[in-house]
N, C-alpha and C positions, 0 to 999 in steps of 0.2 A: 289394210289397217289391222286385221286380225293377226297377220303374220308378224307385224311390228310389235303388237302388244304381247305376242307369245314369245318374242325374243328373250333370251336369257338376261340381256342387259336392261330390259324394261322395268322389272321390279326394283333393282338397285337404283335406277335413275329416278323413279317415283319416290323411293325412300329418301334419296338425297334432296330432292326438291321439297319434300314435305318437312325436312329438317331445316331448310333455309330460314324460315321465320325464327326458329329457336336460335340458330347461329347468329342472326342479326341482333336479337335481344341480348344474347350472351356477350357479343362484341360491344354492344352499347353499354352494358353494365361494366365490362372490363375497361373501357375507355372513358367511362363516366360521361357519356353523351346522351343520356336518356332524359335530359331536361332537369328542371328544378325539383321535381318530385319523382325520382326513379321508381319508387314502389308503386305509385299510382299508374305510371306508364306501363310497368310490367303487368299489373293487374288488368288494365284495359286492353292491352295488346294481346295477352294470352287468352283473355275472354273472347276477343274478336276472332282469334284464330280457331278457338274451339267451335264457335258457331259456324265459321266458314267451313271447317272440315265436316261438321254435321250436314251442312248443305251439300257438300261434295259427295258424301256417302249416299245421301238421298237421291242425288242426281245420277248415280251409277246405273240403276235399273232403267229409268226412262231413256238414258242415252244408249244403253245396251240394246234396248228393244227398237228404238227409232232408227238407230244407225246400223242395226243388224251386226253388231260386233260383240258376240258373246264373250270374247276374251277379256272385256272390261271387268267382268265379274271377279276375276282373279285378284284385282286390286282392292276390292271393297273391304275385305277384312283388315288389310294393312292400314287403309285410310281411316277405318273406324278406330283402330288402336291409336292412331295419331290424334284423333279427336279426344281420346281419353288422356293421352300424354299432355295435351295442351290444357285440358281442364284440370289435371293434377298440378300443372305449373301455375295455372290461374289461382287455384286454392292455396298452394304453397306461397305464392306471392302475397296473397291477402293475409293468411294466417301468420306467416313468419316475418316478411319484410314490413308489412303494414301494422300488424297487431303484436308482433314480438312473441307469438305463441302464448299470449296471456288469455287463457280460455275463459276466465271470468269476464274480461273485456269483450271477448268475441261473443259471449252469450248476451251481454248487454247490447252489443252492436246489432245482433240479429233481432233482438226484441224491438230495437229502435228502428231498424230498417229491414222489414220482412222480405224484401226482394232477395236478400242474402240467403234466407231460408229456402226460397224457391230455387235459387241456383244450387244450393247444397243438395236439395232433393234430386235435382237433375243429375248431379254427380253420383249420388247413391244409386240411382237407377241405372246409370251407365256402367257402374262397376261390375255387376254380374255379366253384362254383355262383353266387356273386355276380358273377364276371367274365363269365359267360355268360347273365346275366339281361337280355338285350335281343334284339330280333327278328332282327338280323343274325346273331347267334351261332346262333340256332335254325336259320336258313336255311343257314348254313355247315356246321353239324354234321349237319343232318338231324333230323327230329322224334324218331325212334327213339333215336338216340345221345344226343340232348339229354335225353330222358326218362330214359334209363338212367343218365346222369351225375347227374341231379337226384334219383335214388333214394338217393343218398348221404345225403340228409337223415335217413333212418332210422338209419343208423350214427352220424351226427352227434348225433342226439337221444340215442342210447344212451351215447355217449361223454360228452356234456354232463351227463347224469344221473349217470354213474359219477364224473365229476370232482366234482360237487356232493356226492354221497353220501360219497365218500372224504374230501373236505375236512371234512365235518361229523362223520365218524367219530372224529376226534381229540378231539372234545368230547362224544361220545355223544349228539349232537343229530340225530335221524333224522326228526323230525316233518315238516319241509318236504320233504326228499328223498322220503319215502314218498308224499306228496301228488302230487308231480310224477311219480313212478314210476307211480302209479295212472292219472293223466291220460294219460301217454304210452302205457301198456299198453292203455288203452281205445281210444285213437286208432289204434294199430297193430293191435289186435285187430279193430276194425271193418273195416279194410282186408282182413285175412285172411278174415274172415267174408264180406265182400262178394265177394271173389274166388272163394271156394268156392261161394257162392250162384250166381254167374254161370256157373260151370263146370257146374253141375247143370241149368241151363236147357237143354232140348233145342233143337237148332237147327231152324229152320223148314225143312221139306222143299222142295227146289228143284224146280219143275215140270219134268217131262221134256220135252225139245224135241219138237215135232210131227214125226212121221215123214213122210218124203217121200211125197207122194201121198195123205196123210190128208185133205186138203181138196180137194174137187172143184169 
């Protein structure tokens, strides 16, 4: 499996697969087959794919550890950038297609429907993660600071889930939010369990240095 994931064609293939939802939406818009309310369809679909890619990103580390395939880590950054791509599409679909970039109306809508503010907060937090997803940023920040910043993905996942749950609450439709909640809870729960398990592993004793004169 590692050899397949390290193949030169693996990253381009994942890139193409990650673009398929966007291609489907673009084709639907071009052929006018997105239903009676295309703007709403684009908003909902792009939001769904944002949450799905966040789940996929969170799943990389557990899968890498459990399947012993370290090569999976090379796709995490690209998948994270696709999560940002789809959240940008989600925001654009709302602001442009639905609200016509009328910022006054957008402000009123946020005041009337606070779940939009929660979603926008998740977008703001995701932006620095996307902006630092390259090697020069890691070197400039230092590995520890970079890792600390990118732990924001856990808060982003929670905010994205709250945004989705709150949005569906108006229609008492909690089926999909519960599924996503279970997935995110399992992925975050695995991290907690793994951290606790590692903390309980006793450290290997360090051999005492040889005393002066012990060897003749």
